[in-house]
C-alpha positions in Angstrom: -5.8 2.5 128.4 -4.8 6.1 127.9 -5.6 7.8 124.7 -2.0 7.8 123.5 0.3 6.2 126.1 3.9 7.2 126.0 7.0 5.9 127.7 7.8 7.5 131.0 11.4 7.7 129.8 12.6 10.9 128.1 15.7 10.9 126.0 17.6 14.2 126.0 21.1 15.4 125.0 24.0 16.9 126.9 27.0 18.5 125.3 30.4 18.0 126.7 31.0 20.6 129.4 27.4 20.2 130.6 27.6 16.5 131.4 26.0 15.8 134.8 24.1 12.6 135.6 23.4 10.1 138.4 25.3 7.4 136.6 27.0 7.0 133.2 26.8 3.8 131.2 29.8 2.6 129.2 30.8 -0.5 127.3 34.2 -2.2 127.1 35.6 -5.1 125.0 37.9 -7.6 126.6 41.2 -6.0 127.4 40.1 -2.4 127.1 40.8 0.1 129.9 38.9 3.1 131.1 40.4 5.5 128.5 39.3 3.2 125.7 35.8 2.7 126.9 34.9 6.1 128.4 35.4 9.4 126.6 34.2 11.3 129.7 37.3 10.3 131.7 39.0 13.4 130.3 36.7 15.9 132.0 33.6 14.8 133.8 35.0 11.7 135.5 38.9 11.8 135.6 38.8 9.5 138.6 37.6 6.7 136.4 40.9 5.8 134.8 42.4 5.1 138.2 39.4 3.4 139.8 40.8 0.2 141.4 37.8 -1.9 140.3 39.2 -1.9 136.8 41.9 -4.3 138.0 39.3 -7.1 138.3 37.1 -6.2 135.3 37.9 -8.4 132.3 35.3 -7.1 129.8 33.7 -10.5 129.2 30.3 -10.7 127.7 27.5 -9.9 130.2 30.1 -8.9 132.9 28.9 -5.7 134.7 30.5 -3.5 137.4 29.6 -0.2 139.0 32.5 2.2 139.7 32.3 4.9 142.3 34.1 8.2 142.4 34.0 11.4 144.4 30.4 12.5 145.0 31.2 16.1 144.0 32.1 15.1 140.4 29.6 15.7 137.6 29.7 12.0 137.0 30.4 10.1 140.3 29.2 6.6 139.2 29.8 4.6 136.1 28.3 1.3 135.1 30.6 -0.6 132.7 29.3 -3.5 130.7 31.5 -6.2 129.1 31.0 -6.9 125.4 33.4 -9.8 125.1 35.6 -10.2 122.1 35.5 -7.6 119.3 34.9 -10.2 116.6 32.0 -11.9 118.3 29.9 -8.8 119.1 26.6 -8.3 117.2 24.2 -5.4 117.2 21.6 -7.6 118.8 24.0 -8.4 121.7 24.5 -4.7 122.2 20.8 -3.9 122.2 20.1 -6.6 124.8 23.1 -5.4 126.9 21.9 -1.8 126.9 18.4 -2.9 127.8 19.7 -4.9 130.8 21.8 -1.9 131.9 18.8 0.5 131.7 16.6 -2.0 133.7 19.4 -2.3 136.3 19.5 1.4 136.6 15.8 1.6 137.2 16.1 -1.2 139.8 18.7 1.0 141.6 16.2 3.8 141.9 18.1 6.2 139.7 16.2 9.1 138.2 18.5 9.8 135.3 21.5 8.2 133.6 23.8 9.0 130.7 25.2 7.0 127.8 28.6 7.9 126.4 27.7 8.1 122.7 31.1 9.5 121.7 32.9 6.3 122.9 30.2 4.2 121.4 31.3 5.3 117.9 34.1 2.7 118.0 31.5 0.0 118.6 29.5 1.3 115.6 32.6 1.1 113.5 33.2 -2.5 114.7 29.6 -3.4 113.7 29.6 -1.5 110.4 26.7 0.7 111.6 26.5 4.5 111.4 26.5 6.4 114.7 23.0 7.7 113.9 21.6 4.2 113.5 23.4 3.1 116.6 21.8 5.9 118.5 18.4 4.9 117.1 18.8 1.3 118.2 20.1 2.2 121.7 17.2 4.7 122.2 14.7 2.1 121.2 16.3 -0.6 123.3 16.0 1.7 126.4 12.3 2.4 125.7 11.4 -1.2 125.1 13.3 -2.5 128.1 11.3 -0.3 130.4 7.9 -1.2 129.0 5.4 -2.4 131.6 1.7 -3.1 131.6 0.3 -2.2 135.0 -3.1 -1.1 134.0 -5.1 -3.7 135.9 -3.0 -4.0 139.1 -4.3 -2.4 142.2 -0.8 -1.3 143.2 2.0 -0.6 140.9 5.2 1.2 141.6 5.9 4.4 139.6 9.1 4.1 137.6 11.9 6.3 139.0 14.1 6.4 135.9 12.8 9.4 134.0 15.6 10.5 131.7 18.5 9.1 129.7 21.0 11.6 128.5 23.0 11.0 125.4 26.4 12.4 126.2 27.8 14.1 123.1 30.6 16.4 122.1 30.6 19.1 119.5 31.4 16.7 116.7 28.7 14.3 117.6 26.0 16.8 118.3 24.2 17.1 115.0 20.6 17.2 113.8 20.7 13.8 112.1 21.7 12.0 115.3 18.8 13.7 117.1 16.4 12.8 114.3 17.5 9.2 114.6 16.6 9.2 118.3 13.3 10.8 117.7 12.6 8.2 115.1 13.2 5.5 117.7 10.8 7.3 120.1 8.1 7.2 117.4 8.7 3.5 116.9 8.5 2.9 120.6 5.2 4.7 120.8 3.7 2.4 118.2 5.1 -0.7 119.8 3.8 0.4 123.2 0.3 0.7 121.7 0.5 -2.7 120.0 1.7 -4.3 123.2 -0.9 -2.6 125.3 -3.7 -3.8 123.0 -2.5 -7.4 122.9 -1.8 -7.6 126.6 -5.2 -6.3 127.7 -7.9 -8.9 128.4 -10.5 -9.7 125.9 -13.3 -8.3 128.1 -11.6 -4.9 127.8 -10.5 -5.0 124.2 -13.6 -6.1 122.4 -14.0 -5.4 118.7 -15.9 -2.2 119.6 -13.3 -1.1 122.1 -10.5 -1.7 119.6 -12.4 0.4 117.0 -12.8 3.2 119.6 -9.1 3.1 120.2 -8.5 3.4 116.4 -10.8 6.4 116.2 -8.8 8.1 119.1 -5.6 7.5 117.2 -7.1 8.8 113.9 -8.4 11.9 115.6 -5.1 12.6 117.4 -3.1 12.3 114.2 -5.8 13.6 111.8 -6.0 10.4 109.8 -9.2 9.4 107.8 -11.1 6.6 109.4 -14.2 4.6 108.7 -15.6 2.0 111.1 -18.1 -0.5 109.6 -20.6 -2.2 111.9 -22.3 -5.5 111.3 -24.9 -4.3 108.9 -22.4 -2.4 106.8 -20.1 -5.4 106.8 -23.0 -7.4 105.5 -23.7 -4.9 102.8 -20.1 -5.4 101.7 -20.8 -9.1 101.3 -18.1 -10.1 103.8 -19.9 -13.3 104.7 -16.6 -15.2 105.4 -15.8 -12.6 108.0 -19.3 -12.6 109.5 -19.3 -16.4 109.7 -16.5 -16.1 112.3 -18.3 -13.4 114.3 -21.7 -15.0 114.5 -21.1 -17.1 117.5 -20.3 -14.2 119.7 -22.5 -11.7 121.5 -20.0 -9.0 120.7 -20.6 -7.4 117.3 -17.8 -7.2 114.8 -16.2 -4.1 113.5 -14.2 -3.4 110.3 -11.8 -0.5 110.7 -10.4 1.3 107.6 -7.8 3.9 108.3 -6.2 6.2 105.6 -3.1 8.3 105.8 -2.5 10.6 102.8 0.8 12.5 103.6 0.7 16.0 102.2 4.2 15.4 100.7 2.9 12.7 98.2 0.3 12.7 95.4 -3.0 11.4 96.9 -3.6 9.4 93.7 -0.4 7.4 94.1 -1.2 3.7 94.6 -1.0 3.1 98.3 0.6 0.5 100.6 -2.3 -1.4 102.1 -1.8 -3.2 105.5 -4.3 -5.8 106.6 -4.2 -7.0 110.2 -6.0 -10.0 111.7 -8.1 -8.9 114.6 -9.6 -11.8 116.5 -10.0 -10.2 119.9 -10.5 -13.6 121.5 -10.2 -17.0 119.8 -11.9 -19.9 121.6 -11.6 -22.0 118.4 -15.4 -21.8 118.0 -17.2 -25.1 117.7 -13.8 -26.7 117.0 -12.9 -25.7 120.5 -9.3 -25.2 121.5 -7.8 -27.1 124.6 -8.3 -25.1 127.8 -4.6 -25.1 128.6 -3.2 -21.8 127.4 -6.5 -20.5 126.0 -6.1 -17.3 128.0 -3.3 -16.3 125.6 -5.9 -16.2 122.8 -6.7 -12.6 123.9 -3.6 -11.8 121.7 -5.0 -13.2 118.5 -5.5 -9.7 117.4 -1.8 -8.9 117.4 -1.8 -8.4 113.6 -4.4 -5.7 113.8 -2.6 -4.2 116.8 0.6 -4.1 114.7 -1.2 -2.2 112.0 -2.7 0.3 114.4 0.7 0.6 116.1 2.2 1.4 112.7 -0.2 4.3 112.2 0.6 5.6 115.7 4.3 5.6 114.7 3.7 7.2 111.3 1.7 9.9 113.1 4.5 10.5 115.5 7.0 10.7 112.6 4.9 13.3 110.9 5.2 15.5 114.0 8.9 15.4 113.3 8.6 16.1 109.6 9.1 12.5 108.4 6.6 11.1 105.9 6.1 7.8 104.0 6.7 7.7 100.3 3.1 6.8 99.4 -0.4 6.8 101.0 -0.8 4.1 103.7 -4.1 2.3 104.2 -4.8 0.1 107.3 -7.6 -2.5 107.3 -8.5 -4.2 110.6 -11.3 -6.8 110.6 -12.3 -7.3 114.3 -14.4 -10.0 115.9 -14.5 -12.8 118.5 -14.5 -16.5 117.6 -16.8 -18.1 120.1 -19.0 -21.2 120.3 -22.7 -20.7 120.7 -26.1 -21.6 119.3 -25.6 -19.3 116.3 -21.9 -20.2 115.8 -20.7 -21.5 112.4 -20.5 -25.3 112.4 -17.9 -27.6 110.7 -19.4 -28.4 107.3 -21.1 -25.1 106.8 -20.5 -23.3 103.5 -20.1 -19.5 103.2 -19.5 -17.2 100.3 -16.6 -14.8 100.6 -16.7 -11.2 99.3 -15.0 -12.3 96.1 -17.9 -14.7 95.3 -15.9 -17.9 96.0 -17.6 -20.5 98.3 -15.7 -21.9 101.2 -16.5 -25.1 103.1 -15.6 -24.5 106.8 -14.1 -27.8 107.9 -12.4 -26.3 111.0 -13.8 -23.3 112.8 -10.4 -22.8 114.5 -9.0 -21.9 111.1 -10.9 -18.6 111.3 -8.2 -15.9 110.8 -7.9 -16.7 107.1 -11.7 -16.2 106.8 -11.7 -12.6 108.1 -8.5 -11.9 106.1 -9.8 -12.9 102.7 -12.7 -10.5 102.8 -10.4 -7.7 104.0 -7.9 -8.5 101.2 -10.7 -8.4 98.7 -12.0 -5.1 100.0 -8.5 -3.6 99.9 -7.9 -4.6 96.3 -11.3 -3.4 95.0 -11.3 -0.2 96.9 -7.7 1.0 96.8 -5.9 -1.0 94.1 -2.7 -0.9 96.2 0.9 -0.9 94.9 1.7 -3.3 97.7 -0.7 -5.4 99.8 0.7 -6.8 103.1 -1.3 -8.8 105.6 0.0 -9.7 109.1 -1.6 -12.3 111.3 -1.2 -14.8 114.2 -2.3 -17.4 111.7 -0.9 -20.9 112.2 0.7 -22.9 115.0 2.4 -24.8 112.2 4.6 -21.7 111.5 5.7 -21.8 115.1 6.6 -25.4 114.8 8.6 -24.7 111.7 10.5 -21.6 112.8 10.4 -21.7 116.6 9.7 -18.9 119.0 10.2 -15.3 118.0 10.1 -15.7 114.2 7.6 -15.0 111.5 7.1 -16.8 108.2 7.0 -14.6 105.1 5.1 -15.7 102.0 4.4 -13.8 98.8 3.1 -13.9 95.3 6.4 -12.3 94.2 9.3 -14.1 95.8 11.6 -11.0 95.3 9.2 -8.8 97.2 8.8 -11.4 99.9 12.6 -11.7 100.3 12.8 -7.9 100.5 10.3 -7.9 103.4 12.2 -10.7 105.0 15.5 -8.9 104.8 14.0 -5.6 106.2 12.4 -7.5 109.1 15.6 -9.2 110.1 17.6 -5.9 109.8 15.1 -4.4 112.3 15.4 -7.4 114.7 11.9 -8.7 113.8 13.1 -12.2 113.0 11.6 -13.7 109.8 12.2 -16.3 107.2 10.7 -16.7 103.7 8.7 -19.8 103.1 7.3 -21.1 99.8 3.8 -21.2 98.4 3.7 -24.5 96.6 0.8 -25.0 94.2 0.8 -28.8 94.5 -0.6 -28.3 98.0 -3.9 -27.0 96.5 -5.1 -30.6 96.7 -5.2 -30.1 100.5 -7.8 -27.4 100.0 -10.0 -29.2 97.5 -13.6 -29.5 98.6 -16.3 -31.7 97.1 -19.1 -29.2 97.8 -17.4 -25.8 97.5 -14.7 -23.9 95.7 -12.3 -24.4 98.7 -12.0 -25.9 102.1 -10.7 -23.5 104.8 -8.1 -25.9 106.1 -6.0 -28.8 105.0 -4.1 -31.5 106.8 -1.6 -30.7 109.6 1.3 -31.2 107.3 2.5 -27.9 105.8 -0.3 -26.1 107.7 1.3 -22.6 107.3 1.9 -23.2 103.6 -1.7 -24.2 102.9 -3.0 -21.3 104.9 -0.9 -18.9 102.8 -2.0 -20.7 99.7 -5.7 -20.3 100.8 -5.1 -16.5 101.1 -3.5 -16.3 97.7 -6.7 -17.7 96.1 -8.2 -14.3 97.1 -5.4 -12.1 95.8 -5.5 -10.9 92.2 -2.7 -12.4 90.0 -1.3 -8.9 89.2 -1.3 -7.8 92.8 2.0 -7.6 94.7 1.2 -9.3 98.0 3.0 -10.5 101.1 1.6 -12.5 104.0 3.4 -12.4 107.4 2.5 -15.3 109.7 3.5 -14.0 113.1 2.0 -16.7 115.3 5.3 -17.5 117.0 6.4 -13.9 117.3 3.6 -12.2 119.1 4.6 -13.3 122.6 7.9 -13.4 124.3 10.2 -12.5 127.2 13.7 -11.1 127.0 15.7 -8.0 127.9 13.7 -5.8 125.6 10.3 -7.4 126.2 8.9 -8.0 129.6 6.8 -11.2 129.5 3.8 -10.7 127.2 3.0 -9.2 123.8 6.0 -8.1 121.7 4.5 -5.5 119.3 6.1 -7.6 116.5 5.6 -6.2 113.0 5.4 -2.5 113.8 9.0 -1.7 112.8 8.7 -3.8 109.6 5.4 -2.2 108.5 6.7 1.3 109.2 9.8 0.5 107.2 7.7 -0.7 104.3 5.8 2.6 104.2 9.1 4.2 103.0 9.5 1.6 100.2 9.4 3.1 96.7 
């Protein structure tokens, strides 16, 4: 992977009178004509209002036509996408529609296209969203729709679509709109990084390789970083973490990244982000079924989201945008493999906190590396907010279905705030409870806790297990993203989603 991979797509701005592009994209509701849908009919494409294809275009949802005008015009082609009925449109529909349109333009071999932001203002009003936020969502949708992961293919086609012009007039050309677009570009950079890490095979993204990538990101953005190797992890008494790593020939790493913005007091209690980083999960001695095991290269998607968050925060700093408090990222990294030295069901280990854990299932390993990282975060940084993110339980996928994460927390109000922010950013989430009566599932006859309970309520008992290693006064949220780390839709070519980056970035601006 490149040091800091960016999208091949640039987003630039054209002011009315300068508009010129291979194709312009516009949107129309049912019953709208060219003058309603396209501001540029007045100057750059006056032919559009009399284009005969409008007679057959109804504006129904997902309907799409391309209209052709005189080649000599500044805009001689226009793609119009139907949005359906006014009252049924959602912002998510619009994001997907624009993603499909951009992908279609790339398939046509176009080098640059324009989007009529002026006419889009009526859609923003319909959705109750500001034009700046609308521009941000459209810019991000375009970037995400064109993501690809060609790193390991012998032959791959270079994308032809290089630029999207936001077509503006004097009223709409302001610094705040441009800042919103640059914010989206920073988000895309972090999501690209998270997707790249999770899509890459486990023989290329080992714990050491992931740590190397983190060091590259830290150097590029001038973040503080510390990478603990096996002996240093042992000195920290992270024996729960090491119990997961001991079956693999690949040594573990524990990455700690610190971002102290110059705009905030360094002594201010930070936001601490902990990401699960199992770079490959075989299940250990409790071996997983072979079907689909190749997907377990993505069991480090939580750590990838944390590193992607720092990439975005670094990009935002280049544009003068800074979080409201210091941000700390903690990424425990290892493989979970069977072998002669692997942890066995029935073994007992002592976590960094001093509590003993009976390991009844070696495939319940993510929580073991997280508890030592959570303990380290609390003792070292005393964070204002502690958030962990992990592909933790299949039970959460069963409960919520594909594409959604479960949110748990010691403070239900904070957990609900995280849930609301996630959903607003199209990272689907739902708050789930932590019921104390389920502690009986984790009771051990020979240790303080078992690392796994029954299949019933598996995501709840996993969260409850983590909570046992969080101080009572600590504001803590757990994000179980097991069902959200892989997908396929208009904004996500099949594979890793980069879920969590937007939410974690957003939390860094929380007071």
